[in-house]
N, C-alpha and C positions, 0 to 999 in steps of 0.2 A: 687526464682520463676521468676527471670528476664529471659524473653524469647529472644532468638537470632533472628535476622532477616537474611534471606537468599533469594537468587534469583533463580527462576526456570531457568534451562538451557536446559532441555529436557523433553518433554511430552512423557511418555512411553505408557500408555494405560488407557482407561477409566475403572472404576470399576462399572460396570452396575448393580451390586446387590444393590448399594446404590441409594435411591430414588432421591438424589440431584446430581447424576452423579459425584461423586468424581473421582479422577484420581491418578494413580501412576506416579510420576515425579521425576526427578533428579534435585538437586540444586547445586549451585556453591561451596558448601562445600564438594561435592563428595558423599553425602548421598542421599538415596531415601526416599521420603515422600509420604504419602497419603495426597493429597491436597483437602481441602474443599473450594469451590469457592464462592465468594461473589455474583456472577452472577446467582447462582442457585435459585430455587423457592422462598425460604424464605429470600433470600438476606443476609445482614449482621446480622440479628437476629439469624440465625442459627450459625454463627460464634461466636456470643456472648454466646449462649448456650454451644457450644463446648468448648470455652475457660474457662468460669466460671465453668462449670461442671468438666472439666479436672483438673483445679486448686483446686477445692474443694476436688476431689478424691485424688490428690497428698498430700494435706494438711492433710487428714485423714489417710495417710499412704498406700494407694493403689498404685499398679504399673500401671502407665499410660505411653504410649510411649511419648518420648520427644515432646513437642509442640513448634512450631516455627511460627513466622510471616514470610510469604513467599510472596515475591514480584513477580508480573507478569507484565513484560514490555509490552508496547503498541504494539510492533512489534511481540510479541511472539504468535505463534499458527496460523499465517496467512496461513501457508502451510498445515494445517491439512485438510485431505480429507473429513472427516466426518463433514457435515454441522452443525449438532447439537452441536458437540464439538466445532467447530469454533465459533458458536454464543455464547456459554458459555464462552469461553476464551475471546472473544471480550468484553463481559459484566463484566469481572472479572479483568480488568487492575487495578493495585494497590495492596493493602495489603490484602492477603488471609490468610488461616490457614493451617498449615502443621503438620502432626504427623509422627514421625519417623516410617518407614516401618519395621515391624518385620518379616524378611524373614524366611519362613518355619514355621511360627506360625499356629496352628490349632484352628479352632472354638471350643469353649467350648461346650461340649456335656454333659448334666446332667446325661445321662444314662451311659456314659463311665467313667466320672470323678465326684466324690463327694467331696464336700468341707465341712469343719467343720461348725458347727452351728453358732459359733460366727462370723466367716467371712461372712456367708450367712446373718446373722442378720445385720451386719454392712453395707453390700451392699444394702440390702432392706431399711434400715434407710436412707442412703444417697439418694437413688433414690426417696424415698417418700419426702424427703426434697426438692429435685430439681424438683419434679414432672416429672420425666423421664418416659415417656410412652413406651420406646423402649428397655426393657430388658426382653423379653418374651421367651418362649420356641421356638417360631418361629424364633426369631432373638435375640440371647442372648447378642450380643455386648460384648462378653468376649472372650479372646484368651488364649490358653495354649502355652507358649513359654519357652523353656528350663525348662519344668516341673513346671513353675510358672504361676499363674493366672494374666492376664493383662486386664484392663478395657479400652474399646474403645468407641468412638462414643456417645458423650453426646449432639448431636445436637437436639435431641427431648426433651430436658429439658426446664424448664422455659417457658412452653407454654402459660402462662398468657400474655406474651409480644406480642402475635399475635393479641390480642384485646386491650391490654394496659390499657384502661379505666377500672376502678374498680379493680385495682390490689389488693386492700385491702381484698376483699372477697376471692380471690385466695390464699392469704397468710395464711388464716386460714381454707382452704379447707381440707377435710379428705383424698383426693386423692384416690378415689374409684378404679382407674385403678391399684392399687397395687395388686389387686386380681389376675392379670395376670402375676405377676413377676415370673420369672423362678426359683428363689431361695426361694420363700415364704414358701414352705413346710418345709424347713430346718431352718427357721429363728425363733428359739425359745428363743433367747436371746436379744430381741429388747430393753428391759429395760436396760440391761447391755450396749448395744451399745449406747443407748441414753445418759446415764450418762457419758460415756467416751467421746463421740463426742461433747457434749455440752461444755465440758471443753476446747476442742481444737478449735472449731469454735467460737471464741470470736468475739465481734463486731469489734475489731481491725483487726482480721484476715480477716473477711468478707470485710471490707473496703479496705484492701490491695489487696485482690483478685479482687474486682470489679474495683478498680482503675487501674488495668492492662489493661483494655479495651481501645483500641486506640480511639481517637476522631473520626477518619475516619469511624468507624463502628457504630457510634451513631448519624448518620444524616439520618433520615428515610424519608425525603422528605415530605414537608408540615407540619412538626412538628415544633412548635415554641419553643420547649424545648431545652435547651442547653445540650451539652454532660454531663456536671456536674450534671444537674438536672435529666437526664436519669439515670446516675450512681446511684444517690441517691435513686431512686425508686428500683433498684435492691438491694441495700444495705438494705433498709427498708423491702423489701419483704423477703429476706433471714433471717434477724434478727427476723422478726415477726414469721416466720415459726419455727425457732429454739426455740423461746420463748414459742410457743404453740405446741411443738412437740407431746404432749400427744394426740392431735387430730388425727394426722396421724398414731401414734403408735397404738392407739385403733382400727383404721380402719384396719390396717395390721393384728393385732392380731385376730380381728373378722373374717376377710377374711381367715386367716390361719385355723381357726376352721372348716371351710367348706371343707378343703382339707385333714384333718387328722382324 
């Protein structure tokens, strides 16, 4: 899970379908990346969600584009003609998040492509764990690439951290938003997914994933908490949700009954 660090060499184009204005850019390793910027609306908290969510997905065996730390030099982007883009780049100097660009990938369409019920159940389980509100029919955040399913964009996960205080109640929340999940109607093996994934996401694995977060992303201004204490909250939150997974499984199963 060790992430490489690369440097942006060329800003190609903004991806305006993303609410946080990500961009397609080229790095000094010769590859193209979808870059998520620290200067966007939710700041580094969105990068935290993206990284933790992506690493959880990888740990559970899902295909996720390679994630990298991506540096943005202070001089980069000064020649951009778009004022909005220039402001974003100016606010994003330092360490950002990049995901390998899957050239030619198609957005997953549940009408065109059906997936098996176990895979659907596993994705629903993971999104309920992460409280990912952004895997709906309107925006599936899944791609088909070389006839394989890839998961992208976990930046809307872990939304408890936008309020931060009282994370304990969010850790045992049923996550009612699961009713809008694009795969819920196919997810009839949630108990099976729960049994398998709880064996994989051990406290040791969760700690390893969260410890991947750089200190530079855990300084939210005005907070007296250290990066290590912030990491501990994420570790405790995820472990508590896993321990109480029956709460969000029951919510998903009840929501599913209204669809079938």
